[in-house]
C-alpha positions in Angstrom: -16.7 -5.5 7.3 -20.4 -5.7 7.6 -20.8 -4.0 4.2 -18.8 -6.7 2.5 -20.7 -9.6 4.2 -24.0 -8.0 3.1 -22.9 -8.3 -0.6 -21.9 -11.9 -0.4 -24.6 -14.5 -1.1 -24.7 -18.1 0.2 -22.6 -20.3 -2.1 -20.2 -17.5 -2.9 -16.7 -18.9 -2.3 -15.6 -15.6 -0.7 -18.3 -15.9 2.0 -16.4 -18.5 4.0 -13.2 -16.5 3.7 -14.9 -13.2 4.8 -16.6 -14.9 7.7 -13.2 -16.3 8.9 -11.7 -12.8 9.1 -11.6 -11.2 12.6 -13.1 -7.7 12.1 -11.2 -6.5 15.2 -7.8 -7.4 13.7 -8.1 -5.9 10.2 -5.0 -4.1 8.9 -5.5 -0.4 9.1 -3.3 0.3 6.1 -2.7 -2.1 3.2 0.0 -1.4 0.6 0.2 -3.3 -2.7 3.0 -3.6 -5.3 0.9 -4.4 -8.4 3.2 -6.5 -10.5 2.8 -9.0 -13.3 0.9 -7.1 -16.0 3.6 -7.7 -18.6 3.9 -11.4 -17.8 0.2 -11.8 -17.9 0.1 -10.4 -21.4 3.2 -12.4 -22.5 1.6 -15.7 -21.5 -1.3 -14.9 -23.7 0.8 -13.7 -26.6 -0.5 -10.2 -26.2 1.3 -6.9 -26.2 2.3 -5.6 -22.7 -0.2 -2.8 -22.9 -3.0 -5.4 -22.9 -1.7 -6.5 -19.5 -1.9 -2.9 -18.2 -5.4 -2.6 -19.5 -6.4 -5.9 -17.8 -4.9 -4.5 -14.6 -7.5 -1.8 -14.3 -10.2 -4.1 -13.2 -8.3 -5.5 -10.1 -7.6 -1.9 -9.0 -11.4 -1.2 -9.0 -12.2 -4.5 -7.3 -9.5 -4.0 -4.6 -10.5 -0.4 -3.8 -14.2 -1.5 -3.5 -13.3 -4.5 -1.4 -11.1 -2.5 1.0 -13.8 0.1 1.4 -16.4 -2.5 2.2 -14.1 -4.3 4.6 -13.5 -1.0 6.5 -9.8 -0.7 5.7 -8.7 2.9 6.4 -5.8 3.3 4.0 -4.9 1.6 0.7 -1.7 2.5 -1.1 -1.2 1.3 -4.7 2.2 1.4 -6.5 1.1 2.5 -9.9 4.2 4.0 -11.6 7.7 4.2 -10.2 10.4 6.7 -11.0 12.2 3.9 -12.8 9.3 3.1 -15.1 10.2 6.1 -17.4 12.9 3.7 -18.8 10.1 1.6 -20.5 9.3 2.1 -24.2 7.6 5.5 -24.8 4.5 3.9 -26.3 4.0 1.8 -23.1 4.4 4.8 -20.8 2.0 6.8 -22.9 -0.5 4.0 -22.7 -0.2 4.0 -18.9 -1.1 7.7 -18.8 -4.1 7.1 -21.0 -5.3 4.3 -18.8 -4.8 6.5 -15.7 -6.9 9.3 -17.2 -9.6 6.8 -18.3 -9.7 5.3 -14.8 -9.9 8.7 -13.1 -12.8 9.8 -15.3 -14.7 6.6 -15.1 -14.2 6.0 -11.4 -14.9 9.4 -9.9 -18.7 8.8 -9.5 -17.9 5.5 -7.7 -15.3 7.2 -5.5 -17.9 9.8 -4.5 -20.7 7.3 -4.0 -18.5 5.2 -1.7 -17.1 8.1 0.2 -13.5 7.3 -0.9 -10.8 9.9 -0.9 -8.0 9.8 -3.5 -4.5 11.2 -2.8 -1.5 11.1 -5.1 2.0 10.6 -3.8 5.3 10.9 -5.7 7.1 13.5 -7.8 3.9 14.7 -9.4 5.4 17.8 -11.0 7.1 15.5 -13.6 3.8 14.1 -14.9 2.4 15.1 -18.3 0.3 18.3 -17.8 -3.0 16.7 -18.8 -2.5 13.8 -16.5 -1.5 16.0 -13.6 -4.5 18.3 -14.1 -7.0 15.4 -14.2 -5.4 13.8 -11.2 -5.5 17.0 -9.2 -9.1 17.5 -10.2 -10.1 14.1 -8.8 -8.0 14.6 -5.6 -9.8 17.9 -5.0 -13.2 16.5 -5.8 -12.8 13.7 -3.2 -10.9 15.7 -0.6 -13.9 15.9 1.7 -14.8 12.2 1.7 -14.2 10.5 5.0 -14.0 6.8 4.1 -11.2 4.8 2.6 -8.1 6.8 1.7 -6.5 5.6 -1.5 -2.9 6.7 -2.0 -1.9 6.4 -5.6 1.9 6.2 -5.9 2.7 7.8 -9.2 6.3 8.7 -10.4 7.1 7.4 -6.9 10.4 6.0 -5.5 11.2 5.3 -1.9 14.7 6.7 -2.1 13.3 9.8 -3.9 10.7 10.2 -1.1 13.5 10.1 1.6 15.6 12.6 -0.2 12.6 14.9 -0.7 11.8 14.7 3.0 15.3 15.5 4.1 15.6 18.4 1.7 12.2 19.7 2.7 13.2 19.6 6.4 16.4 21.5 5.7 14.7 24.1 3.5 12.1 24.8 6.2 14.8 25.1 8.9 16.7 27.5 6.6 13.6 29.7 6.0 12.9 29.8 9.7 16.5 30.7 10.6 17.1 27.5 12.7 19.4 25.5 10.5 22.3 25.7 12.9 20.2 24.1 15.7 18.3 21.6 13.5 17.8 18.2 15.0 15.9 15.6 13.1 14.1 12.7 15.0 11.8 10.0 13.6 8.7 12.0 14.1 10.0 15.0 12.2 11.3 12.9 9.4 8.0 11.0 9.1 6.2 14.3 8.9 8.2 15.2 5.8 7.2 12.0 3.8 4.5 11.9 1.1 2.5 9.7 3.4 2.7 11.9 6.5 -1.1 11.8 6.8 -1.3 8.0 6.9 -0.2 5.4 9.4 2.5 3.1 8.3 1.3 0.0 6.3 0.4 -3.0 8.4 0.4 -5.3 5.4 2.4 -5.1 2.2 1.1 -7.4 -0.6 3.2 -8.1 -3.7 1.8 -9.9 -6.7 3.6 -12.1 -9.3 5.9 -13.9 -6.8 8.8 -11.5 -7.0 10.7 -11.4 -3.6 11.7 -7.8 -3.5 10.5 -4.4 -2.4 11.2 -2.5 -5.6 12.0 0.9 -3.9 8.5 1.1 -2.4 7.7 2.8 1.0 11.2 2.0 2.3 10.8 4.0 5.5 7.2 3.1 6.2 7.4 -0.7 5.8 10.0 -1.2 8.6 7.5 -3.4 10.6 5.0 -4.2 7.9 3.9 -7.9 7.4 4.9 -9.0 3.9 2.7 -11.2 1.8 3.8 -12.4 -1.7 1.5 -14.3 -4.0 2.3 -15.9 -7.3 -0.9 -14.5 -8.7 -0.3 -11.9 -11.5 -1.9 -8.5 -10.9 -4.6 -8.8 -13.7 -5.7 -12.0 -11.9 -5.8 -10.5 -8.4 -9.3 -10.4 -7.1 -11.4 -10.2 -3.9 -10.6 -13.8 -3.1 -6.8 -13.1 -3.2 -7.2 -10.0 -1.1 -9.2 -11.9 1.6 -6.5 -14.7 1.6 -3.8 -12.1 2.2 -5.8 -10.6 5.1 -6.4 -14.0 6.7 -2.7 -14.8 6.4 -1.9 -11.4 8.0 -4.2 -12.3 10.9 -2.2 -15.4 11.6 1.0 -13.4 12.2 2.4 -12.5 15.6 3.4 -8.8 15.3 6.1 -8.2 17.8 7.7 -5.0 16.6 11.1 -6.2 17.8 9.8 -7.4 21.1 8.5 -10.8 22.3 5.3 -12.6 21.8 2.5 -12.1 24.4 2.9 -14.6 27.1 6.5 -15.5 26.3 7.7 -14.7 29.9 5.0 -16.2 32.0 4.8 -19.3 34.2 7.1 -22.2 34.0 8.9 -21.0 30.9 9.9 -17.7 32.6 11.2 -19.7 35.5 13.3 -22.0 33.3 14.7 -19.1 31.3 15.6 -17.3 34.6 17.5 -20.4 35.8 19.3 -20.6 32.5 20.5 -17.0 32.6 21.7 -17.4 36.2 23.6 -20.5 35.2 25.3 -18.7 32.3 26.3 -15.7 34.5 27.7 -17.9 37.3 29.6 -20.4 35.0 
């Protein structure tokens, strides 16, 4: 948080937003569905690939801002298992943009102590893309700052199936299939994100009110924030607004708010329960 404040000058509109954030209540893990590239391009009478190209800048800005804020994990939904249905030329452009980003951003990732991890069915990626991705993952593997999970050829249902099949395969190899019992901890350990805590905040751009097969298990108790802003227009200001909104939430995890059962209110609710039981 201090790193971000040091970069903001008086008069910067983001300064007031940043100063309003409680550094003790930052989300540990932010996940983002980066949506709206195509609509951004369409509104400007440009080809869809122009929207994808314009979306690279917000990725860089968001990664940098999260690192300066002190966020521990950032997961970005870059390419879903369903995205293969798009026109071949568009998909190939996405791979070129990814390779361009990896090459250009590696020095910045190293300088800012950022670790990159890829999650998804990576074996299906084009060989050159996979090789360059693995190279950057390896090069940043010893960095101890922000962890960026890049979800590529990712699907929440696919991840769940892969986790289940992996657990079964391990049990079979170890000769304990007959006695296999799967609890939440074991299941979570089989997910692509096993090394990360579950997201505290899920941001979706472009105003769409759906999850789109993203982190289906992990977002069980995540706070959801949807903005009408299209991804190419998403910037540090939008990120800070999302975090401020998150800090206004009362995270109960299925329980009750702090202070709900104290004082006069607790006494009144006890009287009400007794009246219902004896009626």
